[in-house]
N, C-alpha and C positions, 0 to 999 in steps of 0.2 A: 364787315363779313366778306366772304364770300370776294374777297382780293378785291374789295371796292376803295378800301381804302378808309374806311370808319371803322370806329372802331368798333374792336368784337365784342366788348363787354363794355357796357356805358349805366349799369345801374348804379345805384348807391343805397346807402343803410343809412338810418341815423336810430338810435335808441330815443325812445322817449321816455316822460315821466307816465306810469301807469293811472287810469281815472278808474281805481279797482273800487271806489264805493259807488260811484255814479253808474257802473256799468251794473253792479249787481242787483240795478233795480230797473232792466230792460225787462220793455213786457217781452215774454215769446210766451207764443202759445202751446199749450199742451204741454205747459213744464209738470214734472211727475212731483216734484217738491221746489218751493222756495230758495231763491239763491243764497248762498251764505256768503259774506265779506270771508275771504284769503286772511288766516290769520297771520296779523303782521310779525316781522322778523326783527329782531334788535336794532335798531338804528344806529349806523356806523357811518363814517365819510366812505365812500365811495373810490377805491384806488384808480388811475385812470392808468395804470400799465398795462400793456399786452399781455394778453395771456402767454404762457411759457409749455411747451411740452418736452422738453427733453429728456434723451432716454428711449429706448427701445419699450413698446408696453403699453406707452403713457395713455391717459383717456383722451378722447378727440377734444382737438379746440373747441371750448366754449365761449370764451369772453364773459364767463358768469362771475359775478363776484356775488360772494355769501348772503351779504348783507342787504340785498335786493328783494324785494317782495315778489311772490311768486308769477304774478303777472309781468312783473321787469323782466325775470331770468327767463322766461318764456318767449319774450318779444327779442332777447339777446339771442339766445339758443335760435329764431328763426332767420334772424338776418345772419347770423352765423353760417345756415344753410344744414343745421343738425335738426332734420324734418322726422327722425325716429326720436331722439330725444323730446321734443317738442309732442310729440303724439303721446308718450309714457307718463309726459308729465302734465297732460289735461286735467286729473284728477283733481288736483291744487286748487282750481279754480269754481267759480259758483258755473252754475249750466250754461246760464247764457254767452259767460266768456268762452268757455270751452267749447261751445256752438260756433263760436267767432273763429278761432284757429283750427276747429275741423274742417271750413268750411274754407279755410286757407290751404290746408295741408289737400284737401281734395285736391283746389288748382293747380299745387304741388306738383301733384300724382299725376295730374292729367286727368281727372275725371270733373270734366267741368259741367256734367248736369249736376252731379252730387254737390258740387261746389252753391249752384247757383241756387237750389233747393235749400241749402244751409244760410248763404248770404244774405238773399233777397227778404226774407224777415227781417233781417236786423239794421236795414238801412236806415230806415227811418231814427229808430231808437238810438241808435249809435249818433247819427246827425245830431242828433239833440241834446247829445249826452255832452257836447261841448271838445270832446277828447279827440284833438287832432291826428295822435299816433293811430289807433284801432279806425279812424274814418278812411286815413288815407291806406292802411292795410285792406281794407274792406273796398274800396269801391276799387281802389287798384288791382283785386284778384279778380271782382264780380266783372269789369270791364274785361278783361283778358277771359274769363267763360264765354260770354257772347262772342266774343271774336274768334275763338278755337270753335265753338259751335256754329260762326257762320251766320250769327244773326246779326247782320251788316247794322241792322236801326236802330235796336238795344247797344249793342257797343258802341255805334257812333254818340249816341246818349248819353250812356256812361261814361266815354272818355272824358264828353265836353263837361259833365258834371266832375270829375276827379280835378281838370284844370281851373274851372272857377272857383269851387268850393278849397282847393287845396294847393292853389298856385303859390300861396308864399311859404308852403311850407315843403316843396318839392326842389330838391337838391337837382345842381347843373345836369346829373348824369339820369336822374328821374327824368326830367324836361326834355333828354334828348332821346330818351328810351319812349315815351308815350310821342313825339312828333309826326311819328308816321302813322299811326290809326287816326290820332286827335285832326289831320289835316285830311286824312285819304280816304276814312271812311265815311263824312259826309256825301263823295264823291258818288259810296256804293249803296247807300242805303235802303234803294228801292231795287235790288237786285234780289231776283230769288235765290233760295237756299241750294248751294251744289247737291247733286245727288253722285251716287259710287257705286256701278253695277257690278254684280257677283260675279268673282271670276279665280279662278283655281290659279296655284303656286305658279311661276313660272321665272326665268332667268335669262338675262339679255346682257350680250357685252355693250359697256360703258367705256367712256374714254377721259386719257386727263385733257384739259384746255390749258392755252397756254400760260395760264397760271395756276397751273398745279393742280387744279379743282378737279373735282370728278361732273360732266357730263354728261345724260341720259336723251336716249333718243327719245323722240317725243311724237304727236300728230297732231295738230291744230285742224281740224275739221279736212283728215286725211291728207295734210302736207306735213311732210316728213322735215321737224329739227332738228336740234342737240340742245338742251337746257342743261341749266346747270344747278345741282344740289346744293340745299342751304338749310339747312334744319332749322336754324334761329331764324330766318326770315319769315314774318309774321305775314306776308301775302306772298300771292304768286303776280310773277311780272314778266311783260313781255314788251319784247321791243316796236317801236311804231311801225316800221318797215312792215314786218311780218303781220300786225293786225290789218294792215291795208293790204296786202298778200292775199291775206284770207278773208278780206271781205268784211270784216267785223265792226259792228256799229262803235266808237269810242265817242266817248262824251264829250259834250264843246266847254263843259267846265274843267278847270286844273285846280291843280291844289302845288303850291312850291313846297319843296322841303330840302333838307340842308343834311341831314343823319345818313342817309344813302352811298352817298359818294364822299361827303365832304366838301361840296360843293353846290350852290343852289340848281332844283332842279324843278323843272314840270312835269307833273304826271296828271295824267288822265286813266279812265275805267272804262272797261268793257267784258262783256260777260260772253264765254267760248264756249255753244252752243254743246260741241262735243268736243273732247279733248283726251287722246286717248296715250297711255305710259307704256313706251315699248310694244306698241300695236297689241296690247293684253289688257291694262287696265283703263275702261272706261270710265271716264266721270263726265257729267253732262251739266251744263249752267253754271261753268267755272267763272269766279271772276277774277279775273288778272288787271292789276293797275298798268299802264301804259306808259312808258320812257319814250322820250327823244333816243334813236340810236345813237346819237353825238355826243350823250351823257352817261352812255355806257361802254365807252369805246375806249383800249386800252392801248394808245397809238406807240407805245416803246415795244410792245409786245404784236401790235396790230391784230389784236382780238378783240371782235366782236360780240359782246354779249347777245344773245338772242333770246332768251328769257332765265328767268331764275324758279324752280321747284320751291317753294316755303313752307313751312307748316301744314298748311290745309291740303298740298298733295300728300307730302310725305305723312301724315296721317291716317291717307285713306291708302295708304301701300299695307299698311296693319306692320311689319316685320319687312327691315332691308339689310341685307349684307353684303357688302364689297369685299371682294376679294382682290389677290393680289395679282391674278391672271386678269383683270380687267370686266370682272361678270360684275353683277348686282343681281343675287337672288333676292325676291319679295314673296311674302306670305300672306295674301290680302286678308282684311278682316273678317270680309265676308267671301264665302268661295261657295262655288258650285256644287262638288262633290264634298261628303263629308269629309273636317280634314282632320290629316294624321295624329298620331297621338304624342307623337313631338314636333308638332308642328311650332309650339308657342314657348320661347324663350324661358326659361326658370330660374338656371343656374347662372347668369351673371351678375355684374354690380348692377345695383339699384341707380334708374338717374332719374331726376327731375326736372319739369320747366320753370326757371325762376325769371319771370320777364324775361327781358331775350339772350338767356342762358340757358344751354344744355348743362345740368351740376349732376355728374357722376361721382357716386361713394365708391372712392377706389381704396384696395385695403382689406386685412382680416377680419372677419366679424367682430363686431365690436371695437372695432380701434380703426374706420374708415376713416380717409382723409377726402375731402372734397375738391375734384376738380372740375375745370371746364373742358368741355369737348366742345371744339369746334370744327367740322367738317366743312367748313365754309372758308375756312381759315388755315393762312398757307403756311404759318410757323407756331412754332411750340416753344415755351419756358415757361420758366417756373417761377415763384413767386418768393420775396425775400422772408414767406410765413415757412416756406422749404426749408430756405436755407437756416432759419432759426435752429430747424429741430437737426440740420447736418453740418453743420459748422465745420466741427473736424475734419468732416471730407475732405476741407477744399484746403487744408492747409498746407502751405506751401508754393501752392498753384499759382497760375500766373492771371490777374483779374483785367479784365480790357472794359470798354464801351458798350455798350447794347442799344440798337434803337428800337423801341417797344413797336411791332407792326401796326401799321393804320392810326401813328400815332404823329405827326411831324411837328406837332408843336410842342410834344418833351423833349426836353435835353437827353440824351443817350445818360442812359442810369450804366452805374458798376455791376459787372457780371460776371460770373467763371462759367467756363464748359464744361460739364460734368458727361465723363464718357458713357456713362452707366447708369440709368434710373431703373431700379426694380420697383414694379408696381404690378399691384393682384387686383383680377373683376372675377368676384366672386370665387370660384376655386380656382383660377385660370394664371398662375403666375406668368409675368411676362416684364420684358424691360424695353426701354427706347434707351437711343445714343445719340451722343455729340449736342446736349439740350444746353441750352442759355439756364443760368442761374442768376437771377437778380437780389443782390444782397441788401439792399435798401427799399422800404417802401416806398410807392410811385405817389402815396397822399390822395389814392383813389382808392375809396372802399370797395368801388367794384372790381378794382382789380387787384387791390389787397389781401382781400377774403377770403382770398379759394386759395388752393398751393400751386396751385399754374394751369395752362391753357394748355392742353394738347389739338394742335391742329394735324392740318393734313400729312405735314412732315413726319411727324411719328405715328399716326394709325397707318400710313406706306409701310412702313416697318413689320407691321404685323401679315400674319398668312390671311387674315379676314377680322373684320369687325361687323359686328348686327348692331343695329336702333330697334327693337322688338316696343312701340308704342301702346302695342293689347296689352304685356306687359310692366310696362316700364324697365326694362331689363336691356342691358348695355353690355354684350360678349365680345372675346375677345378669341382668335386664334394665333397663338405665337409662333413664327416662323422657327 
């Protein structure tokens, strides 16, 4: 992501057999009634064939086999990003299991406070149950919660526990996904929490960098710079030369990571006492990880990345709209004057945070498909899952080979070019044009379990698009 060459989507999922009977005995304080085990369904061999959804009006892909028990069905729904269906199915579970999944859903809905309150009391019981599927779900969500809350010490401890206890169950994609927080957080665990000063809505001109990504003006202790926007990056990043120029104290300790650029790079950590976005929104004690300039330099375009605004800064913005005339419109969570009645986006498509993915539910209500929106990636493509539902649309068209962005190790895959892809976000219909459509699975669940990845080349075809982290809605204004 962020034009760095690392795979935009690195997470994987596996459906594990549920341990319903053990989990039904979890000790949870203040339960209104003792847990009851879910009634088992008739036992039949589970099919391994992928689910199909031909035709208009078909229900959302769930990957569900009717003979699986309720807990297994919910795990499959969760892995398939069908979060609304997970929520509606929780009444089938004993209270303690339902509490686990409510905590997971709060994590996906970017409500880390609620997720922590639900998941923390379950850690010991889930660990003692001997069920790796539930323990991995819980520990991964809880680690992400602490990270989003900026509790560096707890996040470092949680990621260390996740890696130590679940190492044998983590896929290669999952190991890659947690590499940065696992290695980098110990550098920051003594850092103070970041604070955000109230600020009224504002607009600022942004620019496209040579990679085609959005850069926004910032001030590092009153020194102007231009940093890249990447909603999927878990941390804020700063170049070593800028940290030195600003007189920031940089740690002597380092961590070596591979997944940011695909090559080994050493990072350090610093705390920026005063960081201002567009001269308007001020962040105090902002933790940023320091990279060597040469490690984030693109020789072909002669572009040096100065810094990256990741999730911590984007969440502080509250709501950000990027328009076709290169304007960013920001509506902060904390404002000085009373907010306008239409301050919050309520009519867009729901989006969720699932690991390092921003998952958006596009389509008509009740018939949504899950897409990744990657505002830090250059290229859009649709997966074989989309192709399977629209195969007749490509009859007679020429197939070609497509190299997946940021994945030089994968061989080119057969694909078609779709001239127009109609989509819907909330009540807004829009289209994207000249998009690659893969015809075969790539063999990575993190890439195959969504319908496509919408990068900046698709977002640039819109008049405007909005991420509102306060309502977790994604909105568009078509051309």
